[in-house]
C-alpha positions in Angstrom: 57.9 154.3 -102.0 55.0 153.7 -99.7 54.0 150.5 -98.1 51.1 149.7 -100.5 53.4 150.1 -103.5 55.9 147.7 -102.0 53.0 145.2 -101.4 51.9 145.3 -105.0 55.5 144.9 -106.2 55.7 141.9 -104.0 52.6 140.5 -105.6 54.1 140.9 -109.1 57.0 138.9 -107.9 54.8 136.4 -106.2 52.8 135.4 -109.2 55.7 134.0 -111.2 57.0 132.2 -108.1 53.6 130.6 -107.5 53.5 129.5 -111.1 56.9 127.8 -110.8 56.0 126.1 -107.5 52.7 124.8 -108.9 54.3 123.7 -112.2 52.2 126.1 -114.2 55.0 128.1 -115.7 55.5 126.0 -118.9 51.7 125.7 -119.4 51.2 129.5 -119.0 54.1 130.1 -121.5 52.5 127.7 -124.0 49.0 129.1 -123.6 50.3 132.7 -123.9 50.2 131.9 -127.7 46.4 131.9 -127.5 46.4 135.5 -126.3 49.1 136.7 -128.8 47.9 134.6 -131.8 46.7 137.6 -133.9 50.1 139.4 -133.4 52.2 136.3 -134.1 50.6 135.1 -137.4 49.7 137.3 -140.4 46.3 139.0 -140.3 44.8 136.7 -143.0 45.7 133.6 -141.0 44.4 135.1 -137.8 41.1 135.8 -139.6 40.6 132.3 -140.8 41.9 130.1 -138.0 42.5 130.1 -134.3 44.3 128.0 -131.7 42.0 125.4 -130.2 43.9 123.4 -127.6 47.3 122.1 -126.7 47.7 118.3 -126.1 51.1 117.0 -125.2 52.9 120.0 -126.6 51.0 119.8 -129.9 49.0 122.9 -130.8 45.7 122.1 -132.4 44.5 124.9 -134.7 40.9 125.2 -135.9 40.6 126.4 -139.5 37.7 127.8 -141.4 37.6 125.3 -144.2 39.6 122.6 -146.0 41.4 125.1 -148.3 42.9 126.8 -145.2 43.7 123.4 -143.7 45.8 122.5 -146.8 47.4 126.0 -146.9 48.5 125.8 -143.3 49.8 122.3 -143.7 52.2 123.6 -146.3 53.2 126.4 -143.8 53.6 124.1 -140.7 57.4 124.4 -140.4 57.7 128.2 -140.6 54.6 128.7 -138.5 55.9 126.3 -135.8 59.2 128.3 -135.9 57.4 131.6 -135.4 55.4 130.3 -132.5 58.4 128.6 -130.8 60.4 131.9 -131.1 57.6 133.6 -129.2 57.9 131.2 -126.3 60.3 131.9 -123.5 60.6 128.6 -121.6 58.7 126.0 -123.5 58.5 124.6 -127.1 55.7 123.2 -129.2 56.6 119.9 -130.7 54.0 120.0 -133.5 50.9 121.6 -135.1 47.7 119.8 -136.0 44.9 121.4 -138.0 41.2 120.6 -138.0 38.2 122.1 -139.9 35.8 123.9 -137.7 32.6 122.5 -139.2 33.5 118.9 -138.8 34.5 116.6 -136.0 38.2 115.9 -135.9 39.1 112.8 -137.8 42.2 112.2 -135.7 41.6 112.0 -132.0 44.3 113.3 -129.7 45.8 110.8 -127.3 43.9 110.4 -124.0 44.8 112.6 -121.1 43.9 116.0 -119.9 43.2 118.5 -122.6 43.7 122.2 -122.1 41.3 124.4 -124.1 41.5 128.1 -124.6 38.1 129.8 -124.0 38.4 133.5 -123.6 36.5 134.9 -120.6 33.6 137.2 -121.3 34.6 140.8 -122.0 32.4 142.0 -119.1 34.3 139.7 -116.7 37.6 141.0 -117.9 36.5 144.6 -117.6 35.2 143.9 -114.1 38.5 142.4 -113.0 40.5 145.3 -114.6 38.3 147.7 -112.6 38.8 145.7 -109.5 42.6 145.9 -109.7 42.6 149.4 -111.2 43.6 150.9 -107.8 46.9 149.1 -107.8 49.4 151.9 -108.3 52.2 149.8 -109.7 51.4 149.4 -113.4 53.7 146.3 -113.9 52.1 144.5 -110.9 48.6 145.4 -112.1 49.3 144.1 -115.6 51.0 140.9 -114.3 47.9 140.2 -112.2 45.5 140.8 -115.1 47.5 138.5 -117.4 47.6 135.8 -114.7 43.8 136.2 -114.1 43.1 136.1 -117.8 45.1 132.9 -118.5 43.7 131.2 -115.3 40.2 131.9 -116.7 40.9 131.1 -120.3 42.9 127.9 -120.1 40.6 125.0 -118.9 41.3 121.4 -118.5 38.9 118.9 -120.0 
């Protein structure tokens, strides 16, 4: 193993350590649901709703219309169980649904709100190209995931 490979393996180990030290580990775990949403819920649900934000361990889901809102309210318990099973170190305490066309009728409690806004595809492609020379695949993928979540999860 050459020196560069060791450096990149060190980087792959450094990212989780940095997340723990900064207190980001639980937030990164929670927000990983945004990236994996389509694989965690059925394809119909993924087509008609998407995660919007997490406020105090409650996932807000934006739905296409009131029919989907009602449908998902009936599926809250099994959906919450699926999402919590996908998490490794954190847990959601609840789900809230809101219709995309209208303002939320129920305002979340004050405090910082994290929103998931996917970075532009061209930015992701540019970053992937930039780290493409890292020989260790695991380190490269860890760095890309870390970059993606750092760009997508924004505090408001």
